[in-house]
C-alpha positions as CSV (number, residue, x, y, z in Angstrom):
1,M,0.0,0.0,0.0
2,S,2.7,2.5,-0.8
3,G,3.8,2.7,2.9
4,I,1.0,5.1,3.9
5,S,-0.8,4.0,7.0
6,R,-4.5,3.5,7.5
7,T,-4.4,6.2,10.1
8,V,-2.9,8.7,7.7
9,I,-5.5,7.9,5.1
10,R,-8.3,8.2,7.6
11,D,-7.0,11.5,9.0
12,T,-6.6,12.9,5.4
13,I,-10.1,11.9,4.4
14,E,-11.6,13.5,7.6
15,T,-9.5,16.7,7.2
16,M,-10.4,17.1,3.6
17,V,-14.1,16.4,4.1
18,A,-14.3,18.9,7.1
19,A,-12.4,21.5,5.1
20,R,-14.8,21.1,2.2
21,G,-17.8,21.7,4.4
22,A,-21.3,20.2,5.0
23,D,-22.7,20.8,1.5
24,K,-19.7,19.7,-0.5
25,T,-17.9,16.4,-1.1
26,V,-14.4,15.1,-1.8
27,C,-13.4,12.8,-4.6
28,P,-11.3,9.9,-3.4
29,S,-8.8,10.7,-6.1
30,E,-8.3,14.1,-4.4
31,V,-7.4,12.3,-1.3
32,A,-5.0,10.0,-3.2
33,R,-3.3,13.0,-4.8
34,A,-3.0,14.8,-1.5
35,L,-1.2,11.7,-0.1
36,A,0.9,10.5,-3.1
37,G,1.4,13.6,-5.3
38,T,0.5,14.0,-8.9
39,D,2.1,10.9,-10.3
40,E,-0.9,9.0,-11.4
41,K,0.8,5.6,-11.1
42,E,1.5,6.3,-7.4
43,W,-1.8,7.9,-6.4
44,R,-3.9,5.1,-8.1
45,K,-2.3,2.6,-5.8
46,L,-4.1,4.3,-2.9
47,M,-7.6,4.2,-4.4
48,A,-8.5,0.8,-2.9
49,P,-7.1,1.6,0.6
50,I,-8.9,5.0,0.5
51,R,-12.2,3.3,-0.4
52,A,-11.7,0.8,2.5
53,E,-11.1,3.6,5.0
54,A,-14.0,5.7,3.6
55,I,-16.2,2.7,4.2
56,R,-14.9,2.2,7.8
57,L,-15.4,5.9,8.5
58,A,-18.9,5.7,7.1
59,D,-19.6,2.7,9.3
60,E,-18.6,4.9,12.3
61,A,-20.8,7.7,11.0
62,R,-17.8,10.0,10.7
63,V,-18.3,10.5,6.9
64,E,-21.0,9.7,4.4
65,I,-20.5,7.9,1.1
66,R,-22.5,9.6,-1.7
67,R,-23.4,8.7,-5.2
68,K,-25.1,11.3,-7.4
69,G,-25.5,13.5,-4.4
70,R,-27.3,11.0,-2.2
71,A,-26.1,9.0,0.7
72,V,-25.7,5.3,-0.1
73,D,-25.1,2.1,1.9
74,P,-21.3,1.9,2.3
75,H,-21.4,-1.8,1.7
76,A,-23.7,-1.9,-1.3
77,F,-22.5,0.8,-3.7
78,K,-20.7,0.4,-6.9
79,G,-18.8,2.7,-9.1
80,I,-17.9,6.3,-8.7
81,Y,-18.5,7.8,-5.3
82,R,-17.7,10.9,-3.2
83,V,-17.2,11.4,0.5
84,G,-19.0,14.0,2.5
85,V,-19.7,15.2,6.0
86,A,-22.0,12.7,7.8
87,R,-25.4,14.2,8.0
88,P,-27.6,13.4,11.0
89,S,-30.0,10.6,10.4
90,S,-33.6,11.5,10.6
Protein backbone atom coordinates (compact mmCIF):
# COMPACT_ATOMS: atom_id res chain seq x y z
CA MET A 1 0.00 0.00 0.00
CA SER A 2 2.75 2.51 -0.78
CA GLY A 3 3.78 2.74 2.88
CA ILE A 4 0.96 5.11 3.87
CA SER A 5 -0.80 3.98 7.01
CA ARG A 6 -4.53 3.51 7.48
CA THR A 7 -4.41 6.22 10.14
CA VAL A 8 -2.88 8.74 7.74
CA ILE A 9 -5.48 7.87 5.10
CA ARG A 10 -8.33 8.21 7.62
CA ASP A 11 -6.99 11.51 8.96
CA THR A 12 -6.58 12.89 5.44
CA ILE A 13 -10.12 11.90 4.43
CA GLU A 14 -11.60 13.48 7.56
CA THR A 15 -9.53 16.65 7.25
CA MET A 16 -10.40 17.15 3.59
CA VAL A 17 -14.09 16.44 4.13
CA ALA A 18 -14.26 18.86 7.07
CA ALA A 19 -12.43 21.55 5.10
CA ARG A 20 -14.83 21.14 2.18
CA GLY A 21 -17.85 21.71 4.41
CA ALA A 22 -21.27 20.18 4.96
CA ASP A 23 -22.70 20.80 1.50
CA LYS A 24 -19.69 19.68 -0.53
CA THR A 25 -17.91 16.38 -1.11
CA VAL A 26 -14.41 15.13 -1.77
CA CYS A 27 -13.44 12.81 -4.60
CA PRO A 28 -11.32 9.86 -3.44
CA SER A 29 -8.76 10.72 -6.13
CA GLU A 30 -8.28 14.12 -4.45
CA VAL A 31 -7.36 12.29 -1.26
CA ALA A 32 -5.00 10.02 -3.19
CA ARG A 33 -3.25 12.97 -4.83
CA ALA A 34 -2.97 14.77 -1.50
CA LEU A 35 -1.19 11.72 -0.11
CA ALA A 36 0.89 10.54 -3.07
CA GLY A 37 1.37 13.59 -5.25
CA THR A 38 0.47 14.05 -8.89
CA ASP A 39 2.13 10.90 -10.29
CA GLU A 40 -0.93 8.97 -11.42
CA LYS A 41 0.82 5.62 -11.11
CA GLU A 42 1.48 6.33 -7.43
CA TRP A 43 -1.83 7.85 -6.39
CA ARG A 44 -3.86 5.14 -8.15
CA LYS A 45 -2.25 2.58 -5.81
CA LEU A 46 -4.08 4.30 -2.95
CA MET A 47 -7.58 4.16 -4.41
CA ALA A 48 -8.51 0.76 -2.90
CA PRO A 49 -7.13 1.59 0.57
CA ILE A 50 -8.91 4.96 0.48
CA ARG A 51 -12.18 3.25 -0.42
CA ALA A 52 -11.72 0.78 2.46
CA GLU A 53 -11.06 3.57 4.96
CA ALA A 54 -13.95 5.68 3.64
CA ILE A 55 -16.24 2.68 4.23
CA ARG A 56 -14.89 2.22 7.75
CA LEU A 57 -15.40 5.92 8.49
CA ALA A 58 -18.95 5.72 7.12
CA ASP A 59 -19.62 2.70 9.35
CA GLU A 60 -18.58 4.88 12.29
CA ALA A 61 -20.85 7.72 11.04
CA ARG A 62 -17.82 9.99 10.68
CA VAL A 63 -18.34 10.53 6.94
CA GLU A 64 -20.97 9.70 4.36
CA ILE A 65 -20.48 7.87 1.07
CA ARG A 66 -22.48 9.58 -1.68
CA ARG A 67 -23.38 8.73 -5.25
CA LYS A 68 -25.14 11.27 -7.41
CA GLY A 69 -25.48 13.52 -4.36
CA ARG A 70 -27.28 10.96 -2.23
CA ALA A 71 -26.06 8.97 0.73
CA VAL A 72 -25.66 5.28 -0.06
CA ASP A 73 -25.10 2.12 1.92
CA PRO A 74 -21.32 1.94 2.34
CA HIS A 75 -21.40 -1.80 1.72
CA ALA A 76 -23.69 -1.87 -1.28
CA PHE A 77 -22.53 0.85 -3.67
CA LYS A 78 -20.69 0.40 -6.93
CA GLY A 79 -18.75 2.72 -9.14
CA ILE A 80 -17.87 6.34 -8.69
CA TYR A 81 -18.49 7.82 -5.26
CA ARG A 82 -17.66 10.87 -3.22
CA VAL A 83 -17.15 11.40 0.49
CA GLY A 84 -18.96 14.04 2.51
CA VAL A 85 -19.69 15.17 6.01
CA ALA A 86 -21.96 12.70 7.79
CA ARG A 87 -25.44 14.15 8.02
CA PRO A 88 -27.57 13.42 11.05
CA SER A 89 -29.97 10.59 10.37
CA SER A 90 -33.61 11.54 10.60
